[in-house]
N, C-alpha and C positions, 0 to 999 in steps of 0.2 A: 424308377429306383436308380440314386446313384451312386455309381460301386467306381469310387474315384484311390488314387494311393497317395494324395497330397495327405496333409495333417487335418486339414478346415475347407471348407468351400469359402472362395473368397466373395466377399459382400452377402453370403447370408448369416446368420445369425444361430447358433448351436439352441437348441434351450433346452434339451436333455441325451445323457452320452449314455445307452443301450445295453453298455456291453462288450464281448468277443462274441464275433459267431466265426463260423468254420466250416468247410466246405473240403473233401475229400474225393479224390476218383481213384481207382487201380481199375486197370484196363491192360487183358494179355495181348501177347504183341505174338497172333502169328506165327507159327516157324516158317511158312514161304515168304512171308512180306518178312521178315527177319536174313533171309538166305541173297532175297533180289537186293534187298536193302544196304544190304553187306557187300555186295557186288557194285553199287551205285557208289558207293563210299570212297571202296577202290578207284574205281576211275574219276572221282573229284569230282561227281556230279550233285544231287539237292538229290532226298530221303522221300520223297514222296509222300510215303508209305506212315512215315515215323510222322511227318511233320502233319499229314492229318489226325491221329491216335492223339497228339499232343496238342489239336485244337479241340479235338473231340472230349479229352481229358480235363481239361479248361473251362469249358464250356461248363459240364458236370459237377465240377467244383465253385464255381459263381456261384450256380441258379443253384446248387445246397445254402450255400450260405447268404444268399437272398432272403432264400426260403424262412433263416434262421433269422435275418432281420425284419421278415413284413410282422410275422411271428410276436416280434418283442415290442411292432409296432414303429420301429424303424422308417421312415422314408429316404436314408441315404445312409453305406457302409463307407470308412475312411482309413486310412492307415493301413491301404490292402499290403500283404506281404502275399508273394506267388513262389510254394518252391517245388521243384521237380526233382523226381528220385527214378532211379530202376533198382527193380528188388530182384534180386536171382530167385528162382526155389525148383531148386532141387533140377527134378528133370521137364518139371514143367516148363522152364525157361526164365524170360526176362518177361517181368512187370513193370508196369506203368505207373508211378504213382505220383499225383498232382496235389499238392493243398493250397488252400488258398487260405488269408486270414484276416481281418479286419474291425473297425469296432464300428459298431451297428448306433445313427445317431438319430435323433429327431432337427431336423430342423424349421426356422421359419424362412416363409417366402419373402 
């Protein structure tokens, strides 16, 4: 399945627009990861724990969106937008939310 941020597929004809598809992922950040990530951030290093969680959440959201597009009969998703948010939930700490949305289409080879 093609997943593109562009509004079209160069050299291909869109034969049907199937509608909006989306996927979301909300992941909790472990308290120890939070603590060590903050230390790395203070000394100027990269936070590998957060980067790993971001990639994982993005993959889940995109895969969910792909499954919706397949169910509609699509073979591509255009104009994909990814949004990242942190959600503070009291004592539970911060949660990471990634949402992906786009337009499912059927294109002709």
